[in-house]
C-alpha positions as CSV (number, residue, x, y, z in Angstrom):
1,M,0.6,59.9,117.1
2,N,-2.3,61.0,119.4
3,T,-2.2,61.5,123.1
4,Q,-3.8,58.2,124.0
5,E,-1.2,56.3,122.0
6,I,1.6,58.2,123.9
7,I,-0.2,57.4,127.2
8,K,-0.1,53.7,126.3
9,K,3.6,53.9,125.7
10,I,4.2,55.7,129.0
11,E,2.2,52.9,130.7
12,Q,4.3,50.2,129.1
13,K,7.5,52.1,130.0
14,R,6.4,52.7,133.6
15,G,4.4,49.6,134.4
16,S,1.5,51.9,135.6
17,K,-1.9,53.2,134.7
18,V,-1.8,56.8,133.4
19,I,-4.2,59.7,133.7
20,T,-3.4,63.1,132.2
21,Y,-4.6,66.4,133.6
22,V,-3.7,69.4,131.3
23,T,-4.9,73.0,131.6
24,S,-4.2,75.5,128.8
25,D,-2.1,78.5,129.8
26,R,-2.6,80.4,126.5
27,Q,-2.9,84.1,126.8
28,G,-6.3,85.8,126.5
29,P,-9.6,84.3,127.6
30,V,-8.9,80.8,126.3
31,N,-7.1,79.2,129.2
32,A,-8.0,77.1,132.3
33,R,-6.9,76.7,135.9
34,V,-6.7,73.9,138.4
35,A,-10.3,73.8,139.7
36,M,-12.7,71.7,141.8
37,D,-14.8,70.7,138.8
38,I,-12.0,68.2,138.0
39,I,-12.8,66.0,141.0
40,P,-15.9,64.2,139.5
41,I,-14.2,63.9,136.1
42,I,-11.0,62.2,137.4
43,S,-13.2,60.2,139.9
44,A,-15.1,58.6,137.0
45,Q,-11.9,57.7,135.2
46,L,-10.4,56.2,138.4
47,R,-13.4,54.0,139.0
48,K,-13.1,52.6,135.4
49,I,-9.4,52.0,136.0
50,G,-10.0,50.4,139.4
51,K,-7.4,49.7,142.1
52,Q,-3.9,49.6,140.7
53,E,-0.4,49.1,142.1
54,K,0.9,52.3,140.4
55,I,-1.0,55.3,139.0
56,D,0.9,58.1,137.2
57,L,-0.7,61.6,136.7
58,V,0.7,63.4,133.7
59,L,0.3,67.0,134.9
60,Y,0.6,70.4,133.0
61,S,-0.8,73.5,134.5
62,A,0.1,77.1,135.5
63,G,-1.8,76.8,138.7
64,G,-5.3,77.6,140.2
65,D,-7.4,76.7,143.2
66,T,-5.1,75.8,146.2
67,M,-7.9,73.8,147.8
68,V,-7.8,71.2,145.0
69,P,-4.4,69.5,145.5
70,W,-5.2,67.7,148.8
71,R,-8.7,66.7,147.6
72,L,-7.3,65.3,144.3
73,V,-4.2,63.6,145.8
74,S,-6.2,61.9,148.6
75,M,-8.7,60.6,146.1
76,I,-6.1,59.2,143.7
77,R,-4.3,57.5,146.6
78,E,-7.5,55.5,147.3
79,Y,-6.9,53.7,144.0
80,C,-3.2,52.9,144.1
81,D,-0.3,51.7,146.3
82,Q,2.1,54.2,144.6
83,F,1.2,57.6,143.2
84,S,3.5,59.4,140.9
85,V,3.3,62.7,139.0
86,I,4.9,63.1,135.6
87,I,5.7,66.7,134.6
88,P,6.3,67.2,130.9
89,Y,6.9,71.0,131.3
90,K,5.0,73.3,133.7
91,A,3.6,72.4,137.1
92,H,3.3,75.7,138.8
93,S,1.6,76.9,142.0
94,A,-1.4,74.6,142.8
95,A,0.1,72.1,140.3
96,T,3.3,72.1,142.3
97,M,1.2,71.3,145.4
98,I,-0.3,68.3,143.6
99,S,3.2,67.2,142.8
100,L,4.3,67.5,146.5
101,G,1.7,64.8,147.3
102,A,3.3,62.2,145.0
103,D,5.6,59.4,146.0
104,E,7.6,60.3,142.8
105,I,7.9,63.5,140.9
106,I,9.2,62.5,137.4
107,M,11.0,65.4,135.8
108,S,12.9,65.9,132.5
109,D,15.3,68.7,131.8
110,M,12.3,70.8,130.7
111,S,10.1,70.2,133.7
112,E,9.6,73.0,136.3
113,L,7.9,73.6,139.6
114,S,7.3,77.0,141.2
115,P,6.7,78.6,144.6
116,I,3.3,77.9,146.2
117,D,2.8,81.4,147.7
118,P,-0.6,82.6,146.4
119,S,-2.1,85.9,145.7
120,T,-5.4,86.5,147.5
121,Q,-8.4,88.4,146.2
122,N,-11.6,89.0,148.1
123,F,-14.2,91.8,148.9
124,F,-11.8,93.5,151.3
125,N,-8.9,93.9,148.8
126,P,-8.2,97.4,147.4
127,I,-10.3,98.5,144.4
128,D,-8.3,98.6,141.2
129,P,-8.0,102.3,140.2
130,Q,-7.8,101.3,136.5
131,N,-11.0,99.2,136.7
132,P,-13.3,99.9,139.7
133,Q,-15.1,96.6,139.0
134,N,-12.0,94.6,140.0
135,R,-10.0,94.2,143.2
136,V,-6.2,94.3,143.3
137,P,-4.8,90.9,144.3
138,I,-2.4,90.9,147.3
139,S,0.7,88.7,147.0
140,V,1.6,86.8,150.2
141,E,5.3,87.2,149.3
142,D,4.9,90.9,148.7
143,M,3.4,91.4,152.1
144,M,6.0,89.2,153.9
145,A,8.8,91.0,152.0
146,Y,7.5,94.4,153.2
147,F,7.7,93.5,156.9
148,D,11.0,91.7,156.3
149,L,12.4,94.9,154.8
150,A,11.3,96.9,157.9
151,K,12.6,94.4,160.4
152,N,15.7,92.9,158.9
153,K,16.9,95.5,156.4
154,F,16.0,98.7,158.3
155,G,16.4,97.2,161.7
156,I,13.0,98.2,163.0
157,K,12.4,96.1,166.1
158,S,10.2,98.0,168.6
159,D,6.5,97.3,168.8
160,A,5.7,101.0,168.4
161,E,7.7,101.4,165.2
162,L,6.3,98.2,163.8
163,T,2.8,99.5,164.6
164,E,3.6,102.6,162.5
165,I,4.9,100.5,159.7
166,F,1.7,98.5,159.8
167,K,-0.4,101.7,159.7
168,K,1.4,103.0,156.6
169,F,0.8,99.6,154.9
170,V,-2.9,99.8,155.7
171,E,-3.3,103.5,154.8
172,A,-1.6,103.1,151.4
173,N,-3.4,104.4,148.3
174,P,-5.4,102.4,147.3
175,S,-6.1,101.6,150.9
176,I,-5.7,98.0,152.2
177,H,-8.4,96.8,154.6
178,P,-7.0,95.0,157.7
179,L,-9.3,92.1,157.0
180,A,-7.6,91.7,153.6
181,L,-4.3,91.3,155.5
182,G,-6.0,88.8,157.8
183,N,-7.1,86.8,154.7
184,V,-3.5,86.9,153.4
185,N,-2.2,85.5,156.7
186,R,-4.9,82.8,156.9
187,T,-4.2,81.7,153.3
188,H,-0.4,81.7,154.0
189,N,-0.9,79.4,157.0
190,L,-3.4,77.2,155.1
191,I,-0.9,76.7,152.3
192,K,1.8,75.6,154.7
193,I,-0.6,73.2,156.4
194,L,-1.8,71.7,153.1
195,A,1.8,71.4,151.8
196,K,2.8,69.5,155.0
197,R,-0.1,67.1,154.7
198,L,0.8,66.4,151.1
199,L,4.4,65.7,151.9
200,K,3.4,63.5,154.8
201,S,1.2,61.4,152.6
202,H,4.1,59.8,150.8
203,K,4.5,56.0,150.9
204,E,8.0,56.6,152.4
205,S,7.6,59.4,154.9
206,M,9.9,62.4,155.0
207,K,11.5,63.6,158.2
208,E,9.9,66.6,159.9
209,D,12.9,68.9,159.4
210,E,13.1,67.9,155.7
211,I,9.4,68.8,155.3
212,E,9.8,72.1,157.0
213,K,12.8,73.0,154.7
214,V,10.8,72.3,151.6
215,I,7.8,74.3,152.8
216,E,9.9,77.2,153.8
217,F,11.6,77.4,150.4
218,L,8.4,77.1,148.5
219,T,6.4,79.6,150.6
220,E,8.9,82.2,151.7
221,K,12.5,81.9,150.5
222,L,12.3,82.2,146.7
223,Y,10.8,85.7,146.8
224,S,9.0,85.5,143.4
225,H,6.0,83.5,142.2
226,Q,7.8,83.5,138.8
227,Y,10.8,81.7,140.1
228,Y,10.8,78.4,138.2
229,I,12.5,75.4,139.7
230,G,14.2,72.7,137.5
231,R,14.7,69.1,138.6
232,K,18.3,69.5,139.8
233,E,17.5,72.4,142.0
234,A,14.3,70.8,143.3
235,K,16.2,67.7,144.4
236,E,19.5,68.9,145.5
237,D,18.9,72.5,146.8
238,L,15.3,72.4,148.0
239,G,15.6,68.8,149.3
240,I,12.5,67.3,147.5
241,K,13.7,63.7,147.7
242,S,10.7,62.4,145.7
243,V,12.1,64.1,142.5
244,V,13.2,61.4,140.0
245,F,15.1,62.2,136.8
246,A,13.4,60.8,133.7
247,D,15.7,58.9,131.3
248,K,15.9,59.8,127.7
249,E,13.2,57.5,126.5
250,L,10.7,58.7,129.1
251,S,11.8,62.4,128.6
252,D,11.1,62.0,124.8
253,L,7.6,60.6,125.6
254,M,6.9,63.5,128.0
255,T,7.9,66.0,125.4
256,E,5.7,64.3,122.8
257,I,2.6,64.3,124.9
258,Y,3.2,68.0,125.8
259,E,3.5,68.9,122.1
260,E,0.3,67.0,121.2
261,Y,-1.7,68.9,123.8
262,N,0.1,72.2,122.8
263,N,-1.0,71.6,119.2
264,E,-4.5,70.7,120.2
265,M,-5.0,73.8,122.4
266,N,-2.7,76.2,120.7
267,M,-1.1,77.1,124.0
268,T,1.8,79.0,122.6
269,K,-0.2,80.8,119.9
270,I,-0.5,84.5,120.4
271,W,-4.0,85.6,121.3
272,N,-5.3,88.2,118.8
273,P,-9.1,88.9,118.4
274,E,-8.4,90.1,114.8
275,T,-7.0,86.7,113.9
276,E,-9.8,84.9,115.8
277,I,-12.6,86.6,113.9
278,G,-11.0,86.0,110.6
279,E,-10.3,88.5,107.8
280,G,-13.5,90.0,106.3
281,N,-15.9,88.4,108.8
282,Q,-18.3,90.6,110.7
283,I,-19.3,87.9,113.2
284,T,-17.7,84.5,114.0
285,K,-18.3,81.8,116.5
286,K,-15.3,79.6,117.6
287,D,-14.9,76.7,119.9
288,Y,-11.8,76.0,122.0
289,K,-10.6,73.1,124.1
290,I,-8.8,74.4,127.2
291,A,-8.4,71.4,129.5
292,Y,-8.0,67.7,129.2
293,V,-8.4,64.6,131.4
294,E,-7.5,61.4,129.6
295,N,-6.5,57.8,129.9
296,V,-6.0,55.1,127.3
297,E,-9.7,54.4,127.1
298,A,-11.5,57.7,128.0
299,S,-11.1,61.3,127.1
300,N,-12.7,64.3,128.6
301,Y,-12.1,67.9,127.7
302,F,-13.4,71.3,128.9
303,G,-14.5,73.5,126.0
304,I,-15.7,77.1,125.6
305,S,-17.5,78.8,122.8
306,L,-16.8,82.5,122.0
307,E,-18.6,84.8,119.6
308,F,-16.6,87.6,117.9
309,K,-18.2,90.6,116.4
310,R,-17.0,93.8,114.7
311,V,-18.5,96.9,116.3
312,Q,-17.9,100.6,115.9
313,Q,-17.0,102.4,119.1
314,N,-16.2,106.1,119.8
315,I,-12.7,106.4,121.1
316,P,-11.8,109.7,123.0
317,Q,-8.8,111.5,121.5
318,K,-7.0,114.7,122.6
319,T,-6.8,117.4,120.0
320,P,-5.8,121.1,120.1
321,A,-9.5,121.8,120.0
322,G,-10.2,119.5,123.0
323,I,-11.3,115.9,123.4
324,I,-13.3,114.5,120.5
325,N,-14.7,111.1,119.9
326,I,-13.3,109.3,116.8
327,P,-15.3,106.3,115.6
328,Q,-13.1,103.2,115.3
329,M,-13.9,99.6,114.4
330,Q,-13.3,97.3,117.3
331,I,-13.7,93.5,117.9
332,A,-15.9,92.6,120.8
333,W,-16.2,89.0,122.1
334,R,-18.4,87.2,124.5
335,M,-18.6,83.7,125.9
336,I,-21.7,81.8,124.7
337,G,-21.0,78.4,126.1
338,Q,-18.7,76.3,128.3
339,G,-18.4,73.0,130.1
340,W,-17.0,69.4,130.1
């Protein structure tokens, strides 16, 4: 059974029109994230579908651009009276934010959400000592936890002492520019504003205190971006009232469509350049599909092309006589094409 056949079955079960948005989270360079380039792709499919009573978005992603959720949700809502998200398995970070904007979040026992606290990375972030070309990302939760440790665990309250704590934070090695911290604070505030707008967009509005509770949990109280939230915890502990438990028939369809996309994109396959180039090959070109947007009539995918090549490189090795260069065969790869 292919994905479009499963989509048709979900539509029959739900009495809705279904669009899927799936981004690969495979290790290595063959993965994709939630990104703004999805807007024209989904827009084209929505225009073909037209105005509907119910639209379901089947969503699988490990996250991405936090500016996408509000743009995507508000666009989909123009085409339906009720908007629901169906989560076969992972809907993390930015994908959790997309889910917050739905009137229903359909979850099976395998479905999971995550905190929406981001890591920020810009010109003012510390330089990575291991790779000077990169900047070290700063986790919002790590920064908040540092000051929480000072104030609530060590009992530091005075302005003078907190100023010293701030100086130590900024003067750390590698050093953290104050503007990098400003960017963290701005992003943290933006995430909370976007989450509130998404939760307020529901057909049946949530109370203000309920919205604040959900946002506080997802941005501050779970303490790890790798804390994954199942349906029972999401509904009963976090108070996300839009969570709906899928019955067995729908849960089975959700698992089937996840497995189809998993097989198509090899999301659980270990990334190994030696395997990708193939035994005995000196140079190989391979194509990968790393994101999908589909409905029963149309299918779009994002693909990349990689070239793999065996090259000899000198690897420094310590010996009793000093450091010597030992030639070793390595596999180099480069991207030679990408796009929808």
